[in-house]
N, C-alpha and C positions, 0 to 999 in steps of 0.2 A: 415514577419519574420517567420522562422521555430520555432515550439514549441517542447519542449522535454517532452514526456509523459512517465513516468515510467510504465512498464508493469510487473505485478507480476503473477507468475504461481504457482498453488497449486495442491495438490493431493486429491481433493474432498471437501476441506473446504473453497473454494473461497468465497462462499456466506456468510459464517460465518465471514470471515475476512473483507469483504467489509461492512457488517452491523456494525461491530466493528469500522472500520475507519469512517463510516458515523456518528456513535454516537459521535465521537470525533470532527470531522470537520463540521458536519451538511451538509446541501444540499440534493439533490435528485439524483437518478440514471437516467440520460437521456436514458440509454439503459441497459437492463439486459436480456440476452438470454441464454437459456439452450440448451444442445445438442439435446434434444428431439424436439426442435423447427426447426431443420434442416429438410427440406422436404425429404421424403424418395423416392429415385429414384429406388431402388431395395432392395432386402433383405440384401445386404451387409451393409446397414446403421442401421439395427436393433440392439438394445442394451437393456440391462436390464433397468428396471424402475429406479434403483439407478443410473446407469451410465447416463441415459437420463436426470436426474435432476442435473448433474454436470453443472457448469457454462461454457458456450461457450465463452461469452464475457460480461464484465461489465465495466462501466466507471463512475467515480465520480469526478466532477469538484471541485478543491480546489484552490481558488484564480485564477491565470492565467494559471494553469496547470490542466491537466486531468490525474488522476490516473486510470490506466486500468488493467484489470486482467482476468484470466480464470483458469479453472481447466485443468489438462492434459486430453487429449482425451483418453477415455477408450480403444480404439483400440491399442494405443501405450503403455499403462500401466503407472504406476506412474513414476514421475520424481524424480531426486535426488535434494533436496533443497541444494543449495551451498551458499558459502559466497562470491559470485562474484559480488555483487552489494549492494549499500545502497541508500537510498533516503535522500537527503539533503533538509531541509526546512529552509528558511530564514524568520524570523518573524519581525514584526514591533515594538515589545515591549518585555520587560522581562516577563511581565505578560502573553502575548500570548505564549512565549517560554515555560514558566512553564506549562501552560495549555496543550499544545500539548505534551510536554515531559511526564508529569504525566499521561495524558490520554492514550497515545499509549504505554507507557512502562509498564502499569498495566499488571501483569502476565508474563512479559517478563524478560529479563536479562540486567541490567544496566551495561554498560561497562565503561562509564565516566559520572558521575552525572553532572547536569547543574552547571557551575562554570565560573568565570571570567578567561580568558586565557591570556597568554603573548602576543597574537597577537591582543588584544583589543576587543575580542568578548565574549559574554556570550554563552557557548557552552556545549552540552552534546551528548552522543552516547549511543545507546542501541539496542538490538534485541527484537522485540515485541514477543508476545506469539505464533506467527506463524513462527518465525525464520527469519523475515525480518529485515534487518539492517536499522536504521534510524540515522540521524544526525540533531540536532536542533541547530540553530545558530541565535543570535541577534547581529548585528554589532553595538557596542557602537559608538555614535557620538563623534568625536574629538572636543575639545573646540573651535578651530578656523576654523571649516568647515562651 
């Protein structure tokens, strides 16, 4: 079966963001590479030390999903962070939903606090301190299920 792995792009603060996500979810990075790790074929790959320390790729397993990310390549300049995606997380309990919501929303902007919804879920939405949109959901069990 195919897996969906959200991929986040940053303007030089990818490592900071992924260390923050790791502090909330736990786990380890199976891979973290920087642009300076790319083998130099010629002088066209040369970049400043600061640009070389930008993240080329990082991954963080979270449950059955892998969150991936990178910084924009210095050759192409900074990217514009848009509102064109969110990451939805379904939890196994209200306690887990609260833990994730409270951890990731720290320093961010809460758009909808965790609350019971008309569709039978415990749900909340926010943008974290890096401008990434998140939705946290716990589906309540129906009495006869």
